[in-house]
C-alpha positions as CSV (number, residue, x, y, z in Angstrom):
1,M,34.1,-4.2,-111.1
2,N,33.2,-1.1,-113.5
3,T,34.4,-2.0,-116.9
4,A,33.6,1.5,-118.5
5,M,36.4,2.2,-120.6
6,T,38.5,4.9,-119.5
7,N,41.1,7.2,-120.8
8,P,44.6,6.1,-120.2
9,D,46.2,9.6,-120.8
10,E,43.8,10.6,-117.4
11,P,46.0,9.1,-114.2
12,G,43.3,10.1,-111.7
13,D,40.7,8.0,-113.7
14,L,42.8,4.7,-113.3
15,A,43.9,5.3,-109.7
16,G,40.0,5.4,-109.0
17,E,39.4,2.4,-110.5
18,V,42.1,0.6,-108.4
19,E,40.5,1.9,-105.0
20,E,36.9,0.7,-106.1
21,W,38.6,-3.0,-107.3
22,L,40.5,-3.4,-103.8
23,A,37.5,-2.2,-102.0
24,D,35.2,-5.2,-103.5
25,Q,38.3,-7.6,-103.0
26,T,38.4,-7.0,-99.3
27,E,34.4,-7.0,-98.7
28,D,34.1,-10.3,-100.8
29,A,37.3,-12.0,-98.3
30,P,36.7,-13.3,-95.3
31,D,37.4,-12.0,-91.9
32,E,40.4,-14.1,-90.1
33,H,40.2,-12.0,-87.1
34,V,36.5,-12.4,-86.0
35,E,35.3,-15.5,-83.8
36,D,32.7,-17.8,-85.5
37,A,30.3,-17.4,-82.7
38,E,29.5,-15.5,-79.5
39,P,30.6,-17.6,-76.4
40,E,28.0,-19.0,-74.1
41,P,27.4,-16.9,-70.7
42,W,29.5,-18.3,-67.4
43,Q,27.4,-19.3,-65.1
44,A,27.9,-19.0,-61.0
45,T,28.6,-22.2,-59.2
46,K,26.7,-22.7,-55.8
47,R,29.7,-21.6,-53.6
48,V,29.5,-18.3,-55.6
49,R,26.0,-18.0,-55.2
50,G,26.4,-18.3,-51.0
51,L,28.9,-16.0,-51.0
52,R,26.9,-13.6,-52.5
53,A,23.9,-13.4,-50.5
54,E,26.1,-13.2,-47.2
55,V,27.8,-10.4,-48.6
56,I,24.5,-8.7,-49.6
57,E,22.9,-10.0,-46.0
58,G,25.9,-8.6,-44.5
59,H,25.2,-5.2,-46.1
60,H,21.7,-5.1,-45.1
61,L,22.5,-6.3,-41.4
62,L,24.8,-3.6,-41.0
63,A,22.5,-1.1,-41.8
64,L,19.6,-2.2,-40.0
65,Q,21.8,-2.6,-36.9
66,A,22.4,1.1,-37.1
67,D,18.7,2.0,-36.1
68,E,17.8,1.1,-32.5
69,A,14.5,1.3,-32.6
70,P,14.1,-2.4,-31.8
71,L,16.0,-1.3,-28.2
72,L,13.7,0.9,-27.6
73,V,11.1,-1.0,-27.6
74,D,10.0,-2.6,-24.1
75,T,10.2,-6.4,-23.9
76,P,7.3,-8.3,-22.2
77,K,9.6,-8.9,-18.9
78,V,10.2,-4.8,-18.9
79,R,6.5,-3.7,-19.6
80,R,5.1,-6.4,-16.8
81,R,7.6,-4.3,-14.2
82,R,6.8,-0.9,-15.5
83,K,3.2,-1.9,-14.6
84,Q,3.8,-3.5,-10.8
85,G,6.0,-0.1,-10.6
86,A,3.2,2.3,-11.3
87,E,0.3,0.3,-9.5
88,A,2.8,0.5,-6.5
89,G,3.2,4.0,-6.9
90,R,-0.6,4.5,-7.1
91,L,-1.3,2.2,-4.0
92,H,1.3,4.3,-2.2
93,A,-0.2,7.6,-3.1
94,L,-4.1,6.0,-2.5
95,A,-2.7,4.9,1.3
96,N,-1.8,8.2,2.1
97,E,-5.8,9.9,1.5
98,P,-7.2,10.9,4.5
99,A,-10.2,8.5,3.8
100,L,-8.3,5.2,3.0
101,L,-6.4,6.6,6.6
102,A,-9.9,6.9,8.7
103,W,-11.0,3.7,7.0
104,Q,-7.8,1.9,7.8
105,A,-8.1,3.1,11.3
106,A,-11.4,1.9,11.8
107,R,-10.7,-1.5,10.5
108,W,-7.6,-1.8,13.2
109,R,-10.1,-0.7,15.9
110,R,-13.0,-3.1,15.2
111,V,-10.2,-6.0,14.6
112,L,-8.2,-5.1,17.6
113,T,-11.6,-4.4,20.0
114,A,-12.9,-8.2,18.4
115,V,-9.3,-9.7,19.9
116,A,-9.4,-7.6,23.0
117,F,-13.4,-8.7,24.0
118,V,-12.9,-12.4,23.4
119,A,-9.4,-12.4,25.1
120,L,-11.5,-10.7,28.1
121,G,-14.2,-13.3,27.9
122,L,-11.9,-16.2,27.8
123,A,-9.9,-14.6,30.9
124,L,-13.0,-13.9,32.9
125,G,-14.5,-17.9,31.7
126,W,-10.8,-19.1,32.8
127,S,-11.9,-17.7,36.6
128,T,-15.1,-18.4,36.4
129,A,-13.9,-21.9,37.8
130,G,-12.1,-20.9,40.4
131,V,-14.5,-18.3,41.6
132,Q,-17.2,-21.2,41.7
133,V,-14.5,-23.1,43.5
134,F,-14.4,-20.1,46.1
135,A,-18.7,-19.4,46.0
136,S,-19.8,-23.5,46.7
137,E,-17.8,-23.6,49.7
138,G,-17.3,-27.5,49.2
139,A,-21.4,-27.6,48.2
140,K,-22.0,-31.2,46.9
141,A,-21.7,-31.6,43.3
142,W,-25.3,-30.6,41.6
143,S,-26.8,-29.5,44.7
144,P,-28.2,-25.9,44.4
145,G,-25.6,-24.1,46.1
146,W,-22.6,-25.7,43.8
147,M,-25.0,-24.9,40.6
148,F,-25.7,-21.1,41.9
149,A,-21.9,-20.9,42.5
150,W,-21.3,-20.9,39.1
151,L,-23.0,-17.6,38.5
152,V,-21.1,-15.6,40.6
153,E,-18.3,-14.7,38.3
154,P,-20.7,-14.4,35.2
155,F,-22.5,-11.4,37.1
156,L,-19.4,-9.8,37.6
157,S,-18.1,-10.0,34.5
158,L,-21.3,-8.5,32.9
159,A,-21.1,-5.5,34.8
160,L,-17.4,-5.4,34.4
161,L,-17.3,-5.5,30.6
162,T,-20.4,-2.8,31.0
163,V,-17.9,-0.4,32.5
164,V,-15.0,-1.2,30.1
165,A,-17.3,-0.7,27.0
166,A,-18.6,2.4,28.2
167,E,-15.4,3.6,28.6
168,A,-14.2,2.2,25.3
169,F,-17.0,3.6,23.1
170,L,-16.7,6.8,24.7
171,A,-13.3,7.5,24.6
172,T,-13.7,7.1,20.4
173,R,-16.0,10.3,21.0
174,G,-13.4,12.5,22.6
175,Q,-15.1,12.3,26.0
176,P,-13.3,9.8,28.2
177,L,-14.7,8.7,31.3
178,E,-12.2,9.8,34.2
179,D,-14.6,9.7,37.4
180,K,-13.0,8.4,40.3
181,K,-16.4,6.3,41.4
182,L,-16.6,4.6,37.9
183,R,-13.0,3.5,38.6
184,K,-13.6,2.7,42.1
185,I,-16.2,0.2,40.9
186,K,-14.0,-1.3,38.2
187,R,-11.3,-2.0,40.3
188,L,-13.5,-3.4,43.2
189,F,-15.2,-6.1,40.3
190,L,-11.8,-6.7,39.3
191,G,-10.3,-7.2,42.9
192,L,-12.6,-9.2,43.8
193,T,-12.8,-11.7,41.1
194,L,-8.3,-11.7,41.7
195,G,-9.3,-12.4,45.5
196,M,-12.3,-15.4,44.9
197,N,-9.6,-17.1,42.3
198,A,-6.6,-16.8,44.6
199,W,-7.8,-17.3,48.5
200,P,-8.4,-20.7,48.0
201,H,-4.6,-21.3,46.8
202,L,-3.1,-19.0,49.1
203,P,-0.1,-20.7,51.5
204,G,-1.9,-21.2,54.9
205,V,-5.3,-22.0,53.2
206,T,-4.3,-24.8,51.1
207,K,-2.7,-28.3,52.6
208,N,-0.6,-28.4,49.1
209,F,0.4,-25.1,48.4
210,T,2.2,-25.0,45.0
211,V,3.1,-21.0,43.2
212,S,2.2,-23.0,39.7
213,G,-1.6,-23.2,41.0
214,L,-1.6,-20.1,42.3
215,V,-0.5,-18.4,39.1
216,L,-2.8,-20.4,36.8
217,H,-5.5,-19.1,39.2
218,I,-5.0,-15.7,39.4
219,L,-3.9,-15.8,35.9
220,G,-7.3,-15.0,34.2
221,P,-8.1,-12.4,36.9
222,I,-4.7,-10.5,35.7
223,V,-5.4,-10.6,31.8
224,A,-8.7,-9.5,32.6
225,V,-7.3,-6.5,34.4
226,A,-4.6,-5.6,31.5
227,I,-7.3,-5.8,29.0
228,A,-10.1,-3.8,31.2
229,T,-7.1,-1.0,31.6
230,A,-5.7,-0.8,28.0
231,L,-8.4,-1.2,25.8
232,P,-10.2,2.5,26.9
233,I,-6.4,3.8,26.4
234,I,-6.3,2.4,22.7
235,W,-9.8,3.3,21.8
236,R,-8.8,6.9,22.7
237,A,-5.9,6.9,20.7
238,F,-7.5,5.7,17.8
239,A,-9.8,9.0,18.1
240,D,-7.2,11.4,18.8
241,L,-5.6,10.3,15.1
242,D,-5.0,13.0,12.5
243,H,-6.3,11.5,9.7
244,G,-5.1,14.4,7.2
245,R,-3.0,14.1,3.9
246,A,0.7,13.4,4.5
247,V,3.3,15.4,3.7
248,G,4.7,14.8,0.2
249,A,1.7,13.1,-0.7
250,T,1.5,12.4,-5.1
251,Y,-1.0,11.7,-7.3
252,S,-4.1,9.2,-6.4
253,P,-7.0,8.3,-8.1
254,L,-9.1,9.7,-5.4
255,L,-7.7,13.0,-6.3
256,P,-10.1,15.6,-9.3
257,R,-8.9,14.8,-12.4
258,S,-7.5,18.7,-13.2
259,T,-5.5,18.4,-9.5
260,A,-3.9,14.9,-11.1
261,E,-3.2,16.0,-14.5
262,T,-1.1,19.1,-13.0
263,G,1.4,16.7,-11.4
264,S,1.8,18.5,-8.4
265,L,-0.4,19.1,-5.4
266,T,-1.7,22.8,-4.4
267,A,-1.5,23.7,-1.0
268,S,-5.5,23.4,0.6
269,P,-6.8,25.9,2.7
270,L,-6.7,25.5,6.6
271,L,-9.9,23.4,7.3
272,P,-11.8,23.1,10.6
273,P,-10.7,19.9,12.6
274,V,-14.1,17.6,12.3
275,G,-14.8,14.6,14.5
276,P,-14.3,14.5,18.2
277,T,-11.6,16.9,18.3
278,G,-13.8,19.2,15.8
279,T,-16.6,19.1,19.0
280,L,-14.1,19.8,21.5
281,V,-12.8,22.9,19.9
282,A,-16.6,24.0,19.3
283,R,-17.0,23.6,23.6
284,A,-13.7,25.4,24.2
285,R,-15.1,28.1,21.9
286,S,-18.3,28.1,24.0
287,L,-16.2,27.8,27.1
288,I,-14.3,31.0,26.0
289,K,-17.3,33.0,24.9
290,D,-18.4,32.1,28.4
291,G,-15.2,33.2,30.5
292,V,-14.9,30.0,31.8
293,L,-11.5,29.3,29.5
294,P,-9.2,32.6,28.6
295,R,-8.7,33.9,25.3
296,Q,-5.7,31.7,24.5
297,P,-6.1,28.6,27.3
298,S,-3.4,26.0,27.3
299,A,-3.6,22.6,26.8
300,T,-3.7,22.0,30.9
301,Q,-6.8,24.8,31.1
302,I,-8.5,23.3,27.8
303,R,-7.6,19.7,29.2
304,Q,-9.1,20.1,32.8
305,A,-12.1,22.1,31.9
306,L,-13.1,19.3,28.8
307,K,-11.8,16.6,30.5
308,C,-10.3,15.0,27.5
309,G,-6.7,13.7,27.0
310,T,-3.1,15.8,27.1
311,T,-2.8,14.7,23.6
312,T,-6.6,15.9,22.7
313,A,-6.1,18.9,24.5
314,G,-3.0,20.1,22.4
315,K,-4.9,19.2,19.1
316,V,-7.8,21.9,20.8
317,R,-4.8,24.3,21.7
318,D,-3.6,24.0,18.3
319,A,-6.7,24.4,16.3
320,L,-7.9,27.8,18.5
321,R,-4.7,28.8,17.7
322,G,-5.0,28.2,14.2
323,E,-8.2,30.0,14.3
324,A,-7.2,33.3,15.9
């Protein structure tokens, strides 16, 4: 408190001293409204913490679920199926390649020929026993006549197989054997084999005739006749196959890389036929040049001049017209 003497006649100075005294009293008195200390911070319970984490997790999940990137990623099953589909597509395109078509035809021709010759050998072997009975004429077992009778069917079979093999092989080269004498020789061999098997079992010749016995003994020659007739036709059909690219073929690993990258195939120029058909086309050109055939021969004229099948003659005719 300021103790300096003041002039009582000056009211302004007295009022200032009173204010200073009141201020000092106010500063010295304790404040009853102020708390003694700050409260302790509130601790969250386990349940509150779990709910807060769940809310935060929900917000993150909502944000992530809006992104469709995981839906675009291929699963192992989808990836495996796509790989299988791509492999199947490439194999299909590869199967339409001319080289693969020719290889497949050659493989099947070998298989069918092997099966046919095995069946033909078994059929002729089956008829060997019947021919031996006919040729031995009741000779005693292990006698010279009885033993030589076993050789009758083999030399007939070898002669027949020679004719059949020649017909089948030449048919693949576009030169089918259509000589009448050769056909008669083949029919003679087959007729002899069939007759010698059937004769001992015909009614009136055998005492105990049965249809089953007759059929069993003529079964081998009949199968041999069927195979000998069908095999050249089959080989000729394989020779007439066209191994050109199939219409609508797509990408194949055998194609040039530049063609494969374009995604489409352009039309290839017309190429002259190759193989047996190409040889026949060259011969037909030579015959046209010599005046044997007209400038635009028909399929019948080509077939008669080249001694080939109707299908092959049609292909030769189309090739000649394409060149014209």
